[in-house]
N, C-alpha and C positions, 0 to 999 in steps of 0.2 A: 529428470529435472536438470536444468542448466544451472551452473554456478554463476553467481553475480558478484562482481567486485563492489566493495563499499564505495559509495559516493562521497565526495568531500563534503563534510558537514558545513552548512551555511552557503554552499555553492550550487545548490540544486534548484533549478527553475521549476515552478509549478507545472509547466508543460511537460518537462522531463519526468517528473514524479507521476503525473497522470498517465503518460505513455507507458511507463514501467508497470504501473498498477493494472492498466488495461491488458498488457501482455501477460501478467501473472494470472489475472482472473480468467482470461481466455484460455490459458494453459490448463487451469484447474477444471474449467467447465468444458474442455475439449471443443472450443469454438474458435472461429476466426476472430482476431481482435476487432475487425470492422463490425462484427455483430454484437459487441459488448457496448451497452448504453451506459455512459458514465453517470447518468442521473437516475437510473433505476436501482432500487434497493438490491443489494447483493443476494439476499435471501430469495427475493422474487425471481432472480436470474437462476437460482438453483444452487448457490454456494452454500454448502452445509457447514456445520460447526467444525468438522475436522479440517476442512480447507480454510475456514476463517482463522483458526489457530495457526495453521501452517503459514498463512499469509502474514500473520504477526511475526513469526520467526524469520520469514523472508525479508520483511521490512527492517527488522533489527539487524540482520546480516548485511543487507544492501546499503542501508542509510546510516548504520552505526548508532541507531537510537534504541532506547528501551521503550517499548510500548505496552500498554495494558492488553491482556488477553481478550478484553471486550472491545477492542478497536472496531471491529466490523459491526458491532451492535451499537456502540456509541456514535459511530460515524458510518451510517449504513449504505452509503453510496460511494462510488469512486471519487466523485466530485468532493464529497465531504471528507473523505480520507486524505485527498490531495491537499485541501485547505488546512487540515490539521497537521499534516506532515510538513507542509511549507512553513507554517508558523513555528513548529517545533525546530525545524532545521535553521530557521532564521534566528532563533533565540538560544540554540544549543551551544554548549561549550565542550568541544571534544567528545560529544556523545554522552555526556553525563546528564541524567534526567534532572529536570528542574523542579 
């Protein structure tokens, strides 16, 4: 797995968040990022609970946010997670959960 530097809080465009999520999910599923559909539920693509929790840790490390371990179930698509993270990053203060 590759290391990811933390993104500046409040300065991450939704397109960058989506691209990063697509790359991570593709890595977990051993697929080409072009084959990952941002609107398909992660579970339908084959993302299991272990990788869903790993994704939460990656999100926390990369974006400096604390997220619920149920992130992939509460926001079951890449598009939904992107919207959630974009909103959180827009309202976050130095990575402190609100």
